[in-house]
C-alpha positions as CSV (number, residue, x, y, z in Angstrom):
1,M,-10.3,-18.0,-15.1
2,A,-9.0,-14.7,-16.7
3,G,-11.5,-12.1,-16.8
4,R,-11.6,-8.7,-18.8
5,P,-8.4,-6.8,-18.5
6,F,-8.2,-3.8,-16.1
7,D,-9.3,-0.2,-17.7
8,P,-7.8,2.7,-15.9
9,D,-10.2,5.1,-17.1
10,A,-12.8,3.1,-15.4
11,L,-11.5,3.5,-12.0
12,D,-13.6,6.1,-10.1
13,P,-13.2,5.1,-6.4
14,L,-16.0,7.7,-5.3
15,A,-18.6,6.4,-7.8
16,L,-18.0,2.7,-6.2
17,I,-19.1,4.0,-2.5
18,D,-22.5,3.2,-3.0
19,P,-22.8,0.0,-5.0
20,V,-20.0,-1.7,-2.7
21,S,-22.0,-0.5,0.3
22,D,-25.4,-1.9,-0.8
23,L,-23.4,-5.3,-1.3
24,I,-21.7,-5.4,2.1
25,R,-25.2,-4.7,3.5
26,A,-26.7,-7.4,1.6
27,V,-23.7,-9.9,2.6
28,S,-24.2,-8.7,6.2
29,T,-28.0,-9.4,6.2
30,E,-28.1,-12.5,4.1
31,I,-24.9,-14.4,5.3
32,V,-23.4,-12.9,8.3
33,L,-26.4,-11.8,10.6
34,P,-28.2,-15.3,10.2
35,R,-25.2,-16.8,11.6
36,H,-24.5,-14.4,14.6
37,R,-25.1,-16.5,17.8
38,N,-26.3,-19.3,15.6
39,L,-23.0,-21.4,15.0
40,A,-22.9,-24.8,15.4
41,R,-19.5,-26.4,17.2
42,E,-18.6,-27.8,13.7
43,E,-18.8,-24.2,11.9
44,I,-16.4,-23.0,14.0
45,R,-12.1,-24.0,13.8
46,D,-9.1,-22.7,14.5
47,K,-6.5,-21.5,11.3
48,G,-3.7,-20.8,13.3
49,V,-2.8,-19.7,16.8
50,N,-5.7,-17.1,18.3
51,D,-7.4,-17.5,15.1
52,L,-10.7,-18.8,14.3
53,V,-12.8,-19.0,11.0
54,T,-16.4,-19.6,10.8
55,I,-18.9,-20.9,8.2
56,A,-20.0,-17.2,8.2
57,D,-16.5,-16.0,7.3
58,E,-16.0,-18.3,4.3
59,E,-19.4,-17.9,2.7
60,A,-19.6,-14.0,2.9
61,E,-15.8,-13.7,1.4
62,T,-16.8,-15.9,-1.5
63,R,-20.2,-14.0,-2.3
64,L,-17.6,-10.7,-2.2
65,T,-15.2,-11.7,-4.2
66,A,-17.5,-13.1,-6.9
67,E,-19.4,-9.7,-6.6
68,L,-16.7,-7.3,-6.2
69,R,-14.8,-8.6,-9.3
70,A,-18.1,-8.0,-11.4
71,L,-18.3,-4.5,-10.2
72,L,-15.0,-3.6,-11.4
73,P,-13.7,-6.0,-14.6
74,G,-9.7,-6.6,-14.3
75,S,-9.7,-6.4,-10.6
76,V,-8.4,-9.2,-8.4
77,V,-9.0,-10.0,-4.9
78,V,-7.2,-10.8,-1.6
79,G,-9.1,-11.9,1.1
80,E,-8.4,-13.3,4.6
81,E,-9.6,-16.6,4.1
82,A,-8.3,-17.0,0.7
83,A,-4.8,-15.8,1.9
84,A,-4.9,-17.9,4.6
85,A,-5.6,-20.8,2.5
86,D,-2.9,-19.7,-0.2
87,P,0.2,-16.7,0.9
88,G,1.0,-16.3,-2.4
89,V,-2.4,-14.4,-2.9
90,M,-0.8,-11.6,-1.0
91,D,1.4,-11.0,-4.3
92,R,-1.7,-9.3,-5.6
93,L,-1.3,-6.7,-3.5
94,R,2.3,-5.3,-5.7
95,G,0.7,-5.6,-8.7
96,P,-0.7,-3.3,-11.2
97,D,-4.5,-4.2,-11.2
98,P,-6.7,-2.8,-8.8
99,V,-7.2,-5.0,-5.8
100,W,-10.1,-5.6,-3.4
101,I,-9.0,-6.3,0.2
102,I,-11.8,-8.3,2.1
103,D,-12.2,-9.1,5.8
104,P,-15.2,-10.8,5.6
105,V,-16.0,-11.0,9.7
106,D,-13.5,-8.9,11.6
107,G,-13.6,-10.1,15.1
108,T,-14.2,-13.5,14.7
109,G,-13.4,-14.9,17.8
110,N,-16.2,-11.9,19.1
111,F,-18.8,-13.4,16.7
112,S,-18.3,-16.9,17.4
113,R,-18.8,-16.1,21.3
114,G,-22.2,-14.2,20.1
115,S,-20.7,-10.8,20.9
116,D,-22.3,-7.7,18.7
117,V,-18.5,-6.4,18.1
118,F,-17.5,-7.5,14.6
119,A,-17.6,-5.8,11.4
120,V,-17.4,-6.6,7.8
121,M,-14.6,-4.7,5.7
122,V,-13.7,-3.8,1.9
123,A,-11.1,-1.8,0.8
124,L,-9.9,-0.9,-2.9
125,A,-6.1,-0.5,-3.7
126,R,-3.8,-0.3,-6.3
127,E,0.0,0.1,-6.5
128,G,0.4,-0.1,-2.7
129,R,-2.3,2.8,-2.0
130,T,-5.6,2.7,-0.5
131,L,-8.3,4.4,-2.5
132,A,-11.8,3.6,-0.9
133,G,-12.6,1.7,2.1
134,W,-15.7,0.4,3.7
135,I,-16.4,-0.8,7.2
136,H,-19.8,-1.9,8.2
137,Q,-21.0,-3.1,11.5
138,P,-23.8,-5.1,11.1
139,V,-25.4,-4.8,14.6
140,G,-26.8,-1.4,14.4
141,D,-26.4,-1.1,10.6
142,L,-23.4,2.0,10.5
143,M,-21.2,1.9,7.2
144,L,-18.2,4.1,7.7
145,T,-17.0,4.8,4.0
146,A,-14.0,6.8,2.7
147,A,-12.8,7.6,-0.7
148,L,-9.0,9.3,-1.0
149,G,-9.2,13.0,-1.2
150,A,-13.3,12.9,-0.7
151,G,-13.1,12.6,3.2
152,A,-15.3,10.1,5.5
153,R,-18.8,9.3,6.0
154,I,-20.9,7.3,8.4
155,N,-24.3,6.3,6.7
156,A,-23.5,8.8,4.2
157,A,-23.3,11.6,6.9
158,P,-19.7,13.7,6.3
159,L,-17.6,13.1,9.7
160,P,-15.9,16.0,11.0
161,A,-12.1,15.9,12.1
162,L,-12.6,16.0,16.0
163,P,-9.8,17.5,18.2
164,V,-7.3,15.4,20.1
165,P,-6.4,16.3,23.9
166,E,-3.3,18.0,24.2
167,E,-2.3,16.3,27.5
168,L,-1.7,12.4,26.9
169,S,-3.1,11.8,30.6
170,A,-6.6,12.9,28.9
171,M,-6.6,10.8,25.8
172,R,-8.4,7.6,25.7
173,G,-6.7,4.5,23.9
174,A,-7.5,1.5,22.4
175,V,-4.1,-0.4,22.6
176,H,-4.4,-4.2,21.7
177,T,-1.8,-6.3,23.4
178,G,-3.2,-9.8,22.5
179,Y,-0.7,-10.6,19.7
180,V,2.5,-9.0,21.1
181,P,5.3,-10.9,22.0
182,A,5.6,-11.2,25.8
183,G,8.6,-8.8,26.5
184,P,7.2,-6.0,24.4
185,R,3.7,-6.5,25.9
186,E,4.6,-6.2,29.6
187,A,6.6,-2.8,28.8
188,I,3.7,-1.5,26.7
189,S,1.4,-2.5,29.3
190,G,3.0,-1.0,32.0
191,R,3.2,2.5,30.0
192,L,-0.6,2.5,29.4
193,G,-1.2,4.3,32.9
194,R,0.1,7.6,31.0
195,F,-3.2,7.8,29.1
196,A,-6.7,8.3,30.6
197,S,-8.1,5.0,29.9
198,N,-7.5,1.8,27.7
199,T,-10.2,-0.3,25.7
200,Q,-9.1,-3.4,23.8
201,L,-12.3,-4.4,21.6
202,Y,-10.4,-7.3,19.5
203,C,-11.8,-5.9,16.5
204,A,-9.8,-3.8,14.5
205,G,-12.8,-2.2,12.4
206,L,-14.9,-1.2,15.2
207,T,-11.6,0.2,16.6
208,Y,-11.4,2.4,13.5
209,M,-15.0,3.3,13.6
210,G,-14.5,4.6,17.5
211,L,-11.3,6.4,16.5
212,V,-13.3,8.7,13.8
213,Q,-16.2,9.0,15.8
214,G,-14.3,10.6,18.7
215,A,-14.5,7.3,21.0
216,F,-10.8,6.9,21.3
217,D,-8.0,9.3,20.5
218,H,-5.4,6.5,19.7
219,A,-4.9,2.9,19.1
220,L,-2.3,0.1,18.9
221,F,-2.4,-2.8,16.9
222,W,0.7,-5.5,16.9
223,R,-0.6,-7.2,13.5
224,A,-0.6,-5.2,10.2
225,K,-2.6,-7.6,8.0
226,P,-4.3,-5.5,5.1
227,W,-7.8,-6.7,5.4
228,D,-7.6,-5.6,9.0
229,H,-6.4,-1.9,8.3
230,A,-6.7,-0.7,4.8
231,A,-10.2,1.0,5.0
232,G,-9.8,2.2,8.6
233,A,-6.0,3.6,8.3
234,L,-7.6,5.5,5.1
235,A,-11.0,6.9,6.9
236,L,-8.6,7.9,9.5
237,A,-6.4,9.6,7.1
238,E,-9.0,11.7,5.4
239,L,-9.8,13.2,8.9
240,G,-6.6,14.3,9.5
241,G,-5.4,11.5,11.7
242,R,-2.1,9.1,10.9
243,T,-1.8,5.5,11.1
244,A,2.5,4.4,11.1
245,F,4.7,1.6,12.3
246,E,6.4,2.2,15.5
247,S,9.1,2.9,13.1
248,G,7.7,5.8,11.9
249,Q,6.7,4.6,8.3
250,T,3.5,5.5,7.1
251,Y,1.0,2.6,6.7
252,G,0.3,1.0,3.4
253,P,-1.7,-2.2,2.5
254,A,1.2,-4.0,0.4
255,R,3.8,-3.5,3.8
256,A,1.6,-6.0,5.6
257,E,4.3,-8.5,6.8
258,R,5.4,-5.5,9.4
259,N,4.1,-5.3,12.9
260,G,3.5,-2.7,15.4
261,L,0.7,0.0,14.2
262,V,-0.1,3.2,15.9
263,S,-3.1,4.9,14.7
264,V,-3.7,8.8,16.2
265,R,-6.8,10.9,15.3
266,A,-4.5,13.9,14.8
267,S,-1.4,13.1,12.6
268,A,0.8,16.2,14.7
269,R,0.1,14.4,17.9
270,W,1.3,10.7,16.7
271,P,5.0,11.2,17.7
272,A,3.9,11.9,21.2
273,V,1.7,8.7,21.3
274,R,3.9,6.4,20.0
275,A,6.7,7.7,22.3
276,A,4.5,7.2,25.4
277,L,4.0,3.4,24.0
278,F,7.1,2.6,23.5
279,E,9.7,4.5,25.2
280,D,10.4,4.7,28.9
């Protein structure tokens, strides 16, 4: 059903930070958390290889879709579950209208097993550029927000740009190899000893949360789905970091068909981290 046309003069990403934060918290409280450690077997199903969906994902995306569109008349939505059902939804990322990008439960595998390592993520993009992003950690109620050109915050407190070690051997990584094909996975895994440590959270949102807070210095993600990265890549960039494909092309939500994303807290250190991960 067609809605009101988009009015470019009405788009103020910074003004949307608080109302969208409130909406995400409400969805986390009313839909996601009540299902945490409380899922029936029939409420979890496979939608692909190593890819689960739960009733919480579906119900959260349905509510977010309706209320985000109402917040910004003329906007469209790309949700993870809607795109799984109809890949044509992804074409909205390349259109002229502002697009909400939704990951209703990031880290669904963790969530379905009762782990606390999951997030709810939303981003707002237009014409291939991310304008604002939200990552909510429901357990602990941490909300990472970012707006283009306005910095990043956690629970409204501004985040500083933290230094990154000069030596690779002192850098702490979050290199995720689960989706990497066997050959490259073996090679990348063999190079992880070049760094101080490596942690795999199996949750992109909380990996980005760790990057901006200084728990990690770099990360590698093989899949570049927009709902996994749009919000976090913006927050990292606002703090002086960089997320780019292995080829060197800077990440954008409309480039979701590409694989192999490297994120580093300091953009100047990106080439060295990329080389350490991909070169002998």
